[in-house]
C-alpha positions in Angstrom: -18.9 66.1 52.6 -17.0 69.0 51.2 -15.3 71.8 53.8 -17.3 74.7 54.5 -15.5 78.2 54.3 -16.7 81.2 55.4 -16.0 83.9 52.4 -14.8 86.3 54.5 -11.6 83.5 55.2 -8.5 84.1 53.8 -7.7 80.0 52.5 -4.7 79.9 49.5 -5.3 78.3 46.6 -1.9 76.2 47.9 -3.2 75.3 51.6 -5.5 71.9 51.9 -8.5 71.8 53.9 -9.9 68.6 54.8 -13.8 67.3 53.9 -15.9 68.4 56.7 -13.8 71.0 58.2 -15.9 74.4 58.8 -13.5 77.6 58.5 -15.4 80.6 59.8 -14.9 84.3 58.7 -11.6 86.4 58.4 -9.3 83.2 59.1 -6.1 82.8 57.7 -4.6 79.9 56.0 -1.5 80.6 54.4 0.2 78.8 51.6 1.5 75.0 52.1 -0.9 75.2 55.7 -2.9 71.6 55.8 -5.9 71.2 58.2 -7.7 68.2 58.2 -11.0 66.5 58.0 -14.1 67.3 60.7 -12.3 70.4 62.3 -13.4 73.6 63.6 -11.8 76.8 62.9 -13.1 80.0 64.5 -13.2 82.9 63.6 -10.3 85.5 63.0 -7.5 82.4 63.3 -4.4 82.2 61.5 -2.5 79.4 60.2 1.1 79.7 58.7 2.7 78.5 55.8 3.2 75.0 56.0 2.0 74.5 59.6 -0.4 71.6 59.6 -3.5 70.2 61.8 -4.6 66.8 62.0 -8.1 65.5 61.7 -10.7 66.8 64.3 -9.2 69.6 65.4 -11.1 72.4 67.0 -9.4 76.1 67.0 -10.5 78.6 68.5 -11.3 82.5 67.8 -8.3 84.7 67.3 -5.1 81.6 68.2 -2.6 82.3 65.8 -0.7 78.5 64.8 2.7 80.0 63.1 4.7 77.5 60.6 6.3 74.8 61.1 4.0 74.0 63.7 2.9 69.8 64.0 -0.7 69.6 65.2 -2.1 65.6 66.1 -5.1 63.9 65.4 -8.2 65.5 68.3 -6.3 68.7 69.4 -8.1 71.9 71.3 -6.5 74.7 70.7 -8.2 77.6 73.0 -8.8 81.3 72.4 -6.0 83.5 71.4 -3.5 81.1 72.5 -0.3 81.5 70.3 2.2 78.6 69.3 5.1 80.6 68.3 8.1 80.1 66.1 11.0 82.2 66.7 13.4 81.4 69.7 15.1 84.7 69.3 13.2 87.5 68.0 14.1 90.5 66.5 12.6 92.6 64.1 16.3 93.6 62.5 19.6 92.3 62.3 22.9 93.8 64.5 23.8 96.0 61.2 20.3 97.0 61.8 18.7 96.0 58.3 15.2 94.6 58.6 15.4 91.0 58.6 14.0 88.8 56.3 13.4 85.0 55.6 17.3 84.4 55.3 17.7 86.0 58.7 16.1 83.5 60.8 15.1 79.7 61.5 12.0 79.0 62.5 10.9 76.5 64.4 7.7 75.1 65.6 5.6 74.1 68.7 4.5 70.5 68.3 0.9 69.0 70.1 0.4 65.7 70.2 -3.1 63.8 69.7 -6.1 64.5 72.2 -4.1 67.4 73.9 -5.3 70.8 75.3 -4.1 74.8 75.0 -6.1 77.3 76.9 -7.2 80.0 76.2 -4.4 82.6 75.8 -1.7 80.1 76.8 1.5 80.9 75.2 3.3 77.9 73.5 7.1 79.1 73.3 8.8 76.6 70.3 10.5 74.5 70.1 8.3 72.4 72.9 6.1 69.5 72.3 2.8 68.9 74.4 2.3 65.3 74.7 -0.9 63.2 74.1 -3.8 64.2 76.3 -2.3 66.8 78.1 -3.7 70.1 79.3 -2.3 73.7 79.1 -4.1 75.9 81.6 -5.9 79.5 80.4 -3.3 82.4 80.7 0.0 79.8 80.9 3.5 79.5 79.0 4.5 76.8 78.1 8.8 76.7 78.0 9.5 73.3 78.5 7.9 70.1 77.4 4.8 68.8 78.1 4.4 65.0 79.2 1.5 62.8 78.6 -1.5 63.2 80.3 -0.2 66.6 82.2 -2.0 69.3 83.8 0.5 72.2 83.5 -0.3 76.1 84.6 1.6 79.1 85.5 4.1 81.2 84.0 6.5 79.0 83.5 4.3 76.3 83.3 4.9 73.7 85.6 3.0 70.4 86.0 0.0 71.0 89.1 -2.3 67.5 88.1 -2.5 64.5 86.1 -5.7 64.9 83.5 -7.3 61.3 82.1 -8.5 61.7 78.2 -11.7 62.8 79.5 -10.0 65.7 80.6 -11.0 65.7 84.1 -7.9 65.7 87.0 -7.3 62.3 87.4 -8.0 61.1 91.7 -4.8 59.8 93.1 -5.9 56.0 94.5 -2.0 55.3 96.0 1.0 53.7 95.5 1.5 55.3 91.7 -2.2 55.1 90.5 -4.6 56.9 89.5 -8.7 57.0 88.7 -9.8 59.1 86.1 -13.9 60.4 88.1 -16.0 60.5 85.1 -14.7 57.2 82.9 -13.2 55.0 85.7 -10.1 54.7 83.3 -6.8 54.0 85.8 -3.1 54.7 85.0 -0.4 54.1 86.8 3.0 56.8 87.4 6.2 55.4 87.0 9.3 58.2 87.4 7.5 61.1 86.6 5.7 59.6 83.7 1.8 58.7 83.5 0.4 55.6 81.5 -3.0 54.6 80.7 -3.1 50.4 82.4 -5.1 49.5 79.7 -2.3 50.0 76.4 -4.9 50.1 74.4 -6.3 54.1 75.6 -2.7 55.1 74.8 
């Protein structure tokens, strides 16, 4: 099934949009950007040149995904969330001249498979949000987020572990955790959480 692109969306001819993806109105997908199949790209989203999104992603209204972001399959990006790309932003050079593309090197945010970025959260490049991790709404992420971590605050810090279903895990003692929705079990070792079933990674 071909992609559905709203007539008010601005999708560059050199951008790629996968099958069964829906792009809503006033979205801007720049040159060289790649959006996978079966994605939903909300109203007013910006996806920068060369940024890539995998299959099955959901990007909510007015989110900003600046290049060279790398977003893997099944990622949720909430309303007005921002993935930045400049470690030391300035509009002008020390000499007072407007900066152009040659005056800076963009650095991207990486969001791993199944992760979620909450509404109005900001991920400050270059950070990586791990697999199935969750960034709480309004958080500012300034350092890498481990797989399955729930982080919150400014700056964001881990407050819980979450399972693949998104629910906070219940502490079963001795470093073991259980998902209240699915019954999946996890084990924490040296600050890292892994599913007990390796096929769930």
